[in-house]
C-alpha positions as CSV (number, residue, x, y, z in Angstrom):
1,M,-31.4,16.5,1.1
2,S,-28.3,14.7,2.2
3,A,-25.1,13.9,0.2
4,A,-26.3,10.3,0.1
5,D,-29.6,11.5,-1.3
6,L,-28.4,13.8,-3.9
7,A,-25.0,12.4,-4.9
8,D,-23.2,9.1,-5.2
9,P,-24.3,7.2,-2.1
10,G,-21.0,5.2,-2.1
11,A,-18.7,8.0,-2.6
12,A,-17.7,8.2,1.1
13,A,-17.7,6.3,4.4
14,P,-20.9,6.9,6.4
15,P,-20.5,9.8,9.0
16,P,-20.6,9.3,12.7
17,P,-24.1,9.1,14.4
18,S,-23.8,12.6,15.8
19,R,-23.2,14.0,12.3
20,R,-26.0,11.9,10.8
21,W,-28.4,13.3,13.4
22,A,-27.3,17.0,12.6
23,R,-27.8,16.3,9.0
24,W,-31.3,14.8,9.3
25,L,-32.3,17.7,11.6
26,G,-30.6,20.4,9.9
27,E,-31.8,20.0,6.2
28,P,-35.5,19.9,7.1
29,A,-34.9,23.0,9.2
30,M,-33.4,24.8,6.2
31,A,-36.4,23.6,4.0
32,I,-38.8,24.9,6.8
33,A,-37.0,28.3,6.6
34,V,-37.7,28.4,2.8
35,G,-41.3,27.9,3.7
36,V,-41.4,30.4,6.3
37,V,-40.1,33.0,3.8
38,I,-43.1,31.9,1.5
39,G,-45.4,32.3,4.3
40,G,-44.2,35.7,5.1
41,L,-44.6,36.7,1.5
42,M,-48.3,35.5,1.8
43,S,-48.9,37.6,4.9
44,L,-47.6,40.8,3.2
45,R,-49.6,40.2,0.1
46,D,-52.9,39.1,1.7
47,R,-53.4,41.7,4.4
48,G,-56.4,39.7,5.8
49,M,-54.2,36.7,6.6
50,D,-53.1,36.1,10.2
51,L,-49.3,36.3,10.5
52,V,-49.1,33.2,12.6
53,V,-51.3,31.2,10.3
54,S,-49.2,32.4,7.4
55,L,-45.9,31.5,8.9
56,A,-47.2,28.1,10.2
57,A,-48.5,27.3,6.7
58,G,-45.3,28.4,5.2
59,A,-43.3,26.1,7.6
60,G,-45.7,23.3,6.4
61,V,-44.9,24.1,2.8
62,G,-41.2,23.9,3.7
63,L,-41.5,20.6,5.5
64,M,-43.4,19.2,2.5
65,I,-40.7,20.5,0.0
66,D,-38.2,18.4,1.9
67,V,-40.4,15.3,2.1
68,N,-41.2,15.7,-1.6
69,L,-37.7,16.1,-2.7
70,R,-36.4,13.2,-0.7
71,L,-39.0,10.8,-2.1
72,A,-38.5,12.2,-5.7
73,Y,-34.7,11.9,-5.6
74,A,-35.1,8.4,-4.0
75,L,-37.0,7.4,-7.1
76,L,-35.3,9.4,-9.8
77,G,-32.0,10.4,-8.5
78,N,-30.0,7.6,-10.0
79,T,-31.5,8.1,-13.4
80,I,-30.9,12.0,-13.2
81,D,-27.2,11.3,-12.2
82,R,-26.6,9.2,-15.3
83,L,-27.7,12.1,-17.6
84,G,-25.3,14.5,-19.2
85,K,-24.5,17.8,-17.3
86,T,-27.0,19.8,-19.3
87,W,-29.8,17.4,-19.0
88,A,-29.2,16.6,-15.5
89,F,-29.2,20.3,-14.6
90,A,-32.6,20.7,-16.3
91,A,-33.9,17.5,-14.8
92,R,-33.0,18.7,-11.2
93,A,-34.5,22.1,-11.8
94,A,-37.7,20.6,-12.9
95,L,-37.7,18.2,-10.0
96,F,-37.1,21.0,-7.5
97,A,-39.9,23.2,-9.0
98,A,-42.4,20.3,-9.1
99,G,-41.5,19.4,-5.5
100,G,-42.0,23.0,-4.3
101,L,-45.4,23.4,-6.3
102,A,-46.7,20.0,-5.0
103,A,-45.8,21.1,-1.4
104,W,-47.6,24.5,-1.7
105,L,-50.7,22.9,-3.3
106,T,-50.8,20.1,-0.7
107,V,-50.6,22.6,2.2
108,K,-53.2,24.8,0.6
109,A,-55.6,21.8,0.2
110,L,-55.0,20.8,3.8
111,A,-55.6,24.2,5.1
112,A,-58.9,24.5,3.3
113,L,-60.1,21.0,4.2
114,V,-59.0,20.5,7.8
115,F,-58.8,24.2,9.1
116,H,-61.3,25.8,6.7
117,Q,-58.6,28.5,6.3
118,P,-58.2,30.0,2.8
119,L,-54.4,30.1,2.1
120,G,-52.8,32.3,-0.6
121,T,-55.8,33.4,-2.7
122,E,-53.5,34.5,-5.5
123,T,-52.4,31.1,-6.7
124,S,-51.0,32.4,-9.9
125,L,-48.4,34.4,-7.9
126,Y,-47.6,32.0,-5.1
127,L,-47.0,28.9,-7.4
128,P,-44.2,30.5,-9.4
129,V,-42.7,32.2,-6.3
130,T,-42.7,28.8,-4.5
131,G,-41.3,27.0,-7.3
132,G,-38.6,29.5,-8.1
133,L,-37.5,29.7,-4.4
134,T,-37.5,25.9,-4.3
135,V,-35.2,25.7,-7.3
136,V,-32.9,28.4,-5.9
137,F,-32.6,26.8,-2.6
138,G,-32.7,23.1,-3.9
139,F,-29.5,23.8,-6.1
140,A,-28.0,25.5,-3.1
141,F,-28.6,22.4,-1.0
142,Y,-27.6,20.2,-3.7
143,G,-24.3,22.0,-4.3
144,Y,-23.6,21.9,-0.6
145,S,-24.4,18.2,-0.2
146,V,-22.2,17.2,-3.2
147,L,-19.4,19.3,-1.8
148,R,-19.8,17.7,1.6
149,T,-19.8,14.2,0.1
150,R,-16.8,14.8,-1.8
151,L,-15.0,16.2,1.3
152,E,-15.9,13.3,3.3
153,A,-14.6,11.1,0.4
154,S,-11.4,12.9,0.4
155,V,-11.0,12.6,4.1
156,A,-11.7,9.0,3.9
157,R,-9.1,8.5,1.3
158,L,-6.6,10.6,3.4
159,K,-7.2,8.3,6.3
160,E,-6.6,5.3,4.1
161,V,-3.3,6.8,2.8
162,E,-2.3,7.7,6.4
163,F,-3.1,4.2,7.4
164,A,-1.0,2.7,4.7
165,A,1.8,4.8,5.5
166,K,1.8,3.9,9.1
167,E,1.6,0.2,8.0
168,L,4.6,0.6,5.7
169,Q,6.5,2.4,8.5
170,L,5.6,-0.4,10.9
171,A,6.7,-3.0,8.4
172,R,10.0,-1.1,7.9
173,E,10.6,-1.0,11.7
174,L,9.8,-4.7,11.9
175,Q,12.2,-5.5,9.1
176,S,14.9,-3.3,10.6
177,R,14.7,-5.0,13.9
178,L,14.8,-8.5,12.3
179,L,17.9,-7.8,10.3
180,P,21.2,-8.4,12.1
181,P,23.9,-5.6,12.3
182,P,25.7,-4.7,9.1
183,Q,28.9,-6.4,10.2
184,I,29.4,-9.3,12.7
185,D,33.0,-10.6,13.6
186,G,33.1,-14.2,14.8
187,D,35.8,-16.8,15.5
188,G,37.5,-17.2,12.3
189,Y,35.1,-15.2,10.1
190,R,33.5,-11.9,9.4
191,V,30.2,-11.2,7.8
192,A,29.1,-7.9,6.4
193,A,25.8,-7.0,4.6
194,R,23.8,-4.1,3.2
195,N,20.2,-3.9,2.5
196,L,18.9,-0.9,0.4
197,A,15.3,-0.6,0.0
198,A,13.8,0.8,-3.4
199,K,10.7,1.8,-1.3
200,L,10.0,2.2,2.4
201,V,9.9,-1.6,2.9
202,A,12.2,-4.0,1.2
203,G,11.3,-7.3,-0.1
204,D,15.0,-8.4,0.4
205,F,16.6,-9.7,3.6
206,Y,19.7,-11.3,4.9
207,D,20.5,-13.1,8.1
208,S,23.4,-15.1,9.8
209,F,23.2,-17.5,12.7
210,L,25.3,-20.1,14.4
211,L,24.3,-23.7,14.1
212,P,24.7,-26.4,16.9
213,D,27.7,-27.9,15.3
214,G,29.5,-24.7,15.2
215,A,29.0,-23.9,11.5
216,L,27.7,-20.6,10.6
217,G,24.5,-20.2,8.4
218,V,24.2,-17.3,6.1
219,V,21.3,-16.3,4.0
220,V,20.1,-13.8,1.5
221,G,16.5,-13.8,0.4
222,D,14.1,-11.9,-1.9
223,V,10.4,-12.1,-0.9
224,A,7.9,-11.6,-3.7
225,G,5.8,-8.6,-2.9
226,K,6.3,-5.5,-0.6
227,G,4.8,-4.1,2.6
228,M,3.6,-5.7,5.7
229,A,3.0,-9.0,3.9
230,A,6.4,-9.2,2.7
231,A,7.8,-8.3,6.1
232,L,5.7,-11.0,7.9
233,I,6.8,-13.6,5.2
234,M,10.5,-12.4,6.0
235,A,10.0,-12.8,9.7
236,S,8.5,-16.4,9.2
237,V,11.4,-17.5,7.0
238,K,13.9,-16.0,9.4
239,A,12.3,-17.8,12.4
240,M,12.1,-21.2,10.6
241,L,15.5,-21.2,9.0
242,P,17.8,-21.8,12.0
243,L,15.5,-24.6,13.3
244,V,15.3,-26.3,9.9
245,A,19.1,-25.9,9.3
246,A,20.1,-27.3,12.6
247,E,20.4,-30.9,11.6
248,R,20.4,-30.7,7.9
249,S,22.7,-30.1,5.0
250,A,22.2,-26.9,2.9
251,A,20.4,-28.7,0.2
252,D,18.1,-30.6,2.8
253,T,17.5,-27.2,4.5
254,L,16.1,-25.8,1.3
255,R,14.1,-28.8,0.6
256,E,12.4,-28.7,4.1
257,L,11.9,-24.9,4.1
258,N,10.3,-25.1,0.6
259,R,7.9,-27.8,1.8
260,R,6.8,-25.6,4.7
261,L,6.4,-22.4,2.6
262,A,4.5,-24.2,-0.1
263,A,1.9,-25.3,2.5
264,E,1.7,-21.8,4.1
265,L,2.0,-19.2,1.3
266,P,-0.8,-18.2,-0.9
267,G,-0.6,-18.3,-4.7
268,R,1.9,-15.8,-6.3
269,E,3.9,-15.5,-3.2
270,F,7.2,-17.1,-3.1
271,V,10.8,-16.5,-1.8
272,A,14.0,-16.6,-3.7
273,L,16.8,-17.6,-1.4
274,A,20.5,-18.6,-1.4
275,F,21.8,-20.4,1.8
276,A,25.4,-21.2,2.7
277,R,26.7,-23.3,5.6
278,F,30.1,-22.3,6.6
279,E,32.6,-24.1,8.7
280,P,35.2,-21.4,9.8
281,A,37.9,-23.9,11.0
282,S,38.1,-25.6,7.6
283,G,36.9,-23.0,5.4
284,R,34.2,-25.5,3.9
285,I,31.2,-24.1,2.5
286,E,28.0,-25.8,1.4
287,L,26.0,-23.6,-0.9
288,A,22.4,-24.2,-2.0
289,N,20.5,-21.7,-4.2
290,A,16.7,-21.3,-4.8
291,G,16.1,-18.6,-7.4
292,L,18.9,-16.0,-6.6
293,P,21.8,-15.0,-8.7
294,D,25.0,-17.1,-8.6
295,P,27.2,-16.0,-5.7
296,Y,30.8,-15.0,-6.4
297,L,34.0,-16.5,-5.0
298,L,36.5,-13.6,-4.4
299,A,40.1,-14.9,-4.1
300,A,43.3,-13.2,-4.3
301,G,44.9,-13.1,-7.8
302,A,41.7,-14.5,-9.5
303,L,38.7,-12.9,-11.3
304,P,35.4,-13.0,-9.5
305,A,34.1,-16.6,-10.0
306,P,30.3,-17.1,-10.1
307,Q,29.4,-20.3,-8.1
308,T,26.6,-22.1,-10.2
309,V,24.7,-24.6,-8.0
310,P,23.5,-27.7,-10.0
311,G,20.0,-28.9,-10.1
312,P,16.7,-27.0,-10.0
313,R,16.8,-23.4,-8.9
314,L,13.0,-22.8,-8.4
315,P,12.2,-20.2,-5.7
316,L,10.7,-21.5,-2.4
317,G,7.0,-21.9,-2.0
318,I,6.0,-22.4,-5.6
319,R,6.0,-26.2,-5.7
320,S,5.9,-28.4,-2.7
321,E,8.5,-30.9,-3.9
322,V,11.8,-29.7,-5.4
323,D,14.9,-31.6,-5.4
324,Y,17.4,-28.9,-4.5
325,R,21.2,-29.7,-4.8
326,S,24.2,-28.1,-3.2
327,L,27.7,-27.1,-4.3
328,V,30.7,-27.4,-1.9
329,L,33.7,-25.2,-2.0
330,R,36.4,-23.9,0.3
331,L,37.5,-20.6,1.3
332,A,41.2,-20.1,1.9
333,P,42.1,-17.7,4.7
334,G,41.2,-14.2,3.4
335,D,38.9,-15.4,0.6
336,R,35.4,-14.1,0.5
337,L,31.9,-15.3,-0.8
338,L,29.4,-12.8,-2.0
339,L,25.6,-13.5,-1.9
340,L,23.4,-11.0,-3.5
341,T,19.9,-10.3,-4.9
342,D,19.2,-9.5,-8.5
343,G,18.6,-5.8,-7.8
344,L,22.3,-4.8,-8.4
345,A,22.7,-6.7,-11.7
346,E,19.4,-5.4,-12.9
347,A,19.6,-1.9,-12.0
348,P,19.1,0.3,-15.0
349,A,22.2,1.9,-16.4
350,G,22.3,5.4,-18.1
351,G,20.7,4.2,-21.3
352,G,17.9,2.3,-19.5
353,D,19.2,-1.2,-20.0
354,P,20.1,-3.4,-17.1
355,L,23.6,-3.1,-15.9
356,G,24.1,-6.9,-16.4
357,Y,26.1,-9.6,-14.7
358,E,29.1,-9.1,-16.9
359,A,29.4,-5.4,-15.9
360,L,28.8,-6.3,-12.3
361,A,31.8,-8.8,-12.4
362,R,34.0,-6.0,-13.8
363,L,33.0,-3.8,-10.9
364,L,33.7,-6.6,-8.5
365,A,37.2,-7.1,-10.1
366,A,37.8,-3.4,-9.8
367,D,38.4,-3.8,-6.1
368,E,41.3,-1.2,-5.4
369,G,42.9,-2.7,-2.3
370,D,43.4,-5.9,-0.4
371,G,42.7,-6.3,3.3
372,E,39.9,-3.9,3.6
373,P,37.2,-4.7,6.3
374,P,34.3,-6.5,4.5
375,L,31.9,-3.8,5.2
376,V,34.2,-1.2,3.8
377,W,34.8,-3.3,0.7
378,L,31.0,-4.0,0.3
379,D,30.1,-0.2,0.5
380,G,32.9,0.4,-2.0
381,L,31.1,-2.1,-4.4
382,I,27.8,-0.6,-3.8
383,G,29.2,2.9,-4.5
384,R,30.6,1.6,-7.9
385,V,27.3,0.0,-8.8
386,R,25.5,3.3,-7.9
387,A,27.9,5.3,-10.0
388,A,27.2,3.1,-13.0
389,T,23.4,3.1,-12.8
390,R,20.5,5.5,-12.3
391,P,20.4,7.3,-8.9
392,V,16.8,6.0,-8.0
393,L,16.5,2.5,-7.0
394,E,13.9,0.6,-8.9
395,D,14.4,-2.7,-7.0
396,D,15.8,-3.6,-3.6
397,W,19.6,-4.2,-3.3
398,T,20.9,-6.7,-0.9
399,A,24.4,-8.2,-0.7
400,L,26.2,-10.2,2.0
401,V,29.8,-11.1,2.0
402,I,31.4,-13.7,4.3
403,E,35.2,-13.7,4.8
404,R,37.4,-16.4,6.2
405,E,39.7,-14.6,8.5
406,R,43.5,-15.0,8.3
407,T,46.2,-14.2,10.9
408,A,48.9,-11.7,10.2
409,T,51.3,-14.5,9.5
410,E,49.0,-16.6,7.5
411,P,49.6,-16.6,3.7
412,R,46.8,-16.6,1.2
413,L,46.0,-20.1,-0.3
414,A,44.4,-20.7,-3.6
415,A,40.6,-21.3,-3.3
416,G,38.8,-24.1,-5.1
417,N,36.0,-26.6,-5.1
418,L,36.3,-29.6,-2.9
């Protein structure tokens, strides 16, 4: 009896054809071996019986045992499997014994009718012997089949886990290749970013790109979901954004990107995203926000100032028509704008409560020095947030800072909205 016959038929993936053939040939062979033992006992007990006839009859008994048990378990196996352990054990024992007895009586009758050969004259002895051997071997075969089925199920689950791990690794490699370097120095600006994944694959991303009019586009996003699906959405947004933003304002860019994502993304998938269009020569920034925390303006001699964009802030892809607005501000030479996802502010502190935006603003204001490269400053900020929160990330952390460069002789100017 195979695992599919004697155990849960849906517990494991079907074995390859070679193994199925081995199973179908091997199990009848074991049952025939049981019958041959019975035939040998008949030959020893009935001295007048021919040894070859006894063994052949025993082999027939074994083959009938296999056929009977397969048929019986096909009819009653599901019912037995639903019984409690004690009742299921008793029912299997009765089924095995009945199958063995029926097999012996069938072969005995055939031998008498077809071959006119008396078989096993001491029926009172052979019936319990056959039934007992069938029960013993039946439970042995059953236990082996259940063990094999569970082993195959475990192997199938391990393969699924291995496949999932490979998919996650592939998604992380794809994501790493799509993200720009941590720091980029351009004509009149410097951009630095960090992306820390809570799991192997982050749902967060960042990007920066030059636009045809000489402006710089920077973006920080948070894709709903994880794994390969999130990585593919990230890749799609990254590919679309420079094309969409080429001839549009920041607000129009989010409106158009939202229309495209709403048509492509299935339900419950969306992208929270902040986009800034920066003109290095003038320091002008147009900022639009679709569901991310307020970016912070970091100017000399002033506290970190959150930049709240007016209008709706719904993440992209949820509703096809959203009237996104923008906020225009100016970076003085040396000023910075910080874009970030909610992972930093919502990271649990020691007591389990979120760090919060007020505490994050204090950590931003705790900058120890002026003139540090943006990436060094950003690493310092992340280090301060890590020190104030639990060591294990529960959500992705992504932050991007853009700085308007100043020359050695250029003084800092006050920053403000235009």
